[in-house]
C-alpha positions, 0 to 999 in steps of 0.5 A: 483481536480486540472486540469491535468497538461501538459504531453508532446507529448508522447502517454502514454495511449497506453504504458505498465506500465514500459514505462508509469511511466518513460515517463510521466512528467509535464511542467511549460508551454506548451512550456516546456516539461522537462524529469523529473517532476519539484518540485513546492516547493511553499506554495502558487500560484500567481493570476493576479486579484480578478476575477481569485481568484473568478473563482477558488473559484467558481470552474471555474478555474484550477489554483492552489491556495495553496499547501495544496489543490493541487500542480502540482508536487503532481498532476503529481505523482497522475496521474502516480499512477492512470495509474498504478492502472488503476483507474480513479484518485488517491490521494497521502497523507502524509503516508499510515496511513494518507491515511487510516484515511482520507479515512475512515473519508471521506467515513463514518459517525457516526453510520456506521459499518466498517468490517475489516479483523482480519488479518490486519496491526496493525496500521489499527487495532488500528485506527479502534478499539481505535480511530474511535469508539470515533466518533461513528464509529464501527468496526467488525473484521472478520476471514479469513474463514469468508472473504472466504464467503464475502456475509456473513460478510456484515450487515445492518449498514456496509458501508465499507469493508477493507482488505489486500491481501497479508496480513501483516505479514503472506502473507495470500491471500484473493479472491479479486474479490469475496470480491469486488463482494459481496460488490458491490451487497450490495452497500458497499464500498470495500477498499484493502490495496495493499501495499504488492503486488504493482500495478505491481503484482496485480491490484485490480481495474480490480478485481472489488475493489472500492478503493486501498490504498498503503503505498507508503513508501514501494514499490512505492517509493522503497528507504526507504527515503519517507513516503507517502500514496496513494488512487486510484479509481473513482472520486465519492469516491476520491472527498470527500476524497480530501475535507477531505485531505484539512481539515485534512492537510494530503497532501504530500509535493511537494519534497516528491512527487517528490522523490516518482515519481522518485522512481516510474520510477524503480518500474517495474524493482525493482519488478521483482528483488524482486519477483525473489529474494524472490522466491529463498529465500522462496524455500531455507527456505522451504527446511531447516529443522531448519525452522518451517513454511515459508509463501510465496504465490509463494510456492505451500505449501502456503494455498492460493497459488491457490488464489495468482496465480489467481490474482497476476502476481508476488508474491512480496518480502515479506516472513514470517518465523516461526523459532520456539522456541517462542520469544526467538527463533525469537530474537536469529535469528534476532540478528544474521543477518548481511546482512538483516538489523534489521529494520521496514518497507519494500519494499526498495532496502535493505533487512530488517527483523522485528519481528511482535510482536515488530513492526506491531503487537505490543500491540496486545492481545494474542487473536488478535495475534491468529486472525491475525495468528501471533506467537511469533516466527515469523520473517518478511523478506523484501527481497531486491535487493542484490544478493540472494546467499548472502541473503541465506548465511546470513539466513543460519548462523542466523538460526545456528546449 
């Protein structure tokens, strides 16, 4: 990986995350310490001699060669994210799905088995079940009950265990430390998709997980204008992923990396508002008799509330609500919303609503939906930063009489 870029005079390593991600920046020279990270929007970098190029090729130089390999703007954002996740290193990639695919291709080989939670983001499920088997990789999907006994899910050919917590879209939670410990005992790589939690609410590295993935499109950027992915963990795992990123071309563009870094500066304050707003909305929904079921880890009625309290600092901005009445009931609720935007994705400042059977779980069979705990009458709410009273009023009128 490229050498660390100059971070200026602050003692950032002793700062808390909210301060750290605002203060760290990168300069062009030792004499330039800009307040914000410059955009190195260049495809290639200039050398002074053949000897300099040779030193780089032999790994004896920290100079930059080509932005598909490494770029100072990208590297600066990677350092911020590594600090947030308390990881040795981090990589940013072109999307969350790009991060997932690059990691799996880099860390496994033909004949290996990947164990994955059956309750998982639909894109991950289809990648594992439809594409990767063409290259000799097999996937075995396990239930939440099996994940609760993680030592039982690891087989002789298992190379890697992939899971989420909280899970998309049902917000079910997995005992992260228990899965990580079971994997470590058997020499298996553990990877968690930490997108729904964010590093502010949950830090899986401290719980023993090997590798953390984020769709940085969501909370990390926070403004619905960047598509990006993140992997954080030890260099021994990220080095082969870096090589795969170069070959696959899944690196993030410098301008998008700059926008991601700018979004990170407000992550802590945004997550505080997401947590507060979602808790208020979830409590209101849970008390409304028109609602069949509310899934939010912060509610005492949530089946995994005790697990969430143990491993999360806050419960995030995502709520899943089952309004009953099958698909027709969900569609009627969806179509009546006026403040919640009818859109896929999540984690931006704007509140969004999507129907899992039309988006994240589109194309799932009835059996796959059942394994994921998803019903036709579910709606997924990404609670944004608007006034909670306005959001509740919108849900009230959408539910109807």
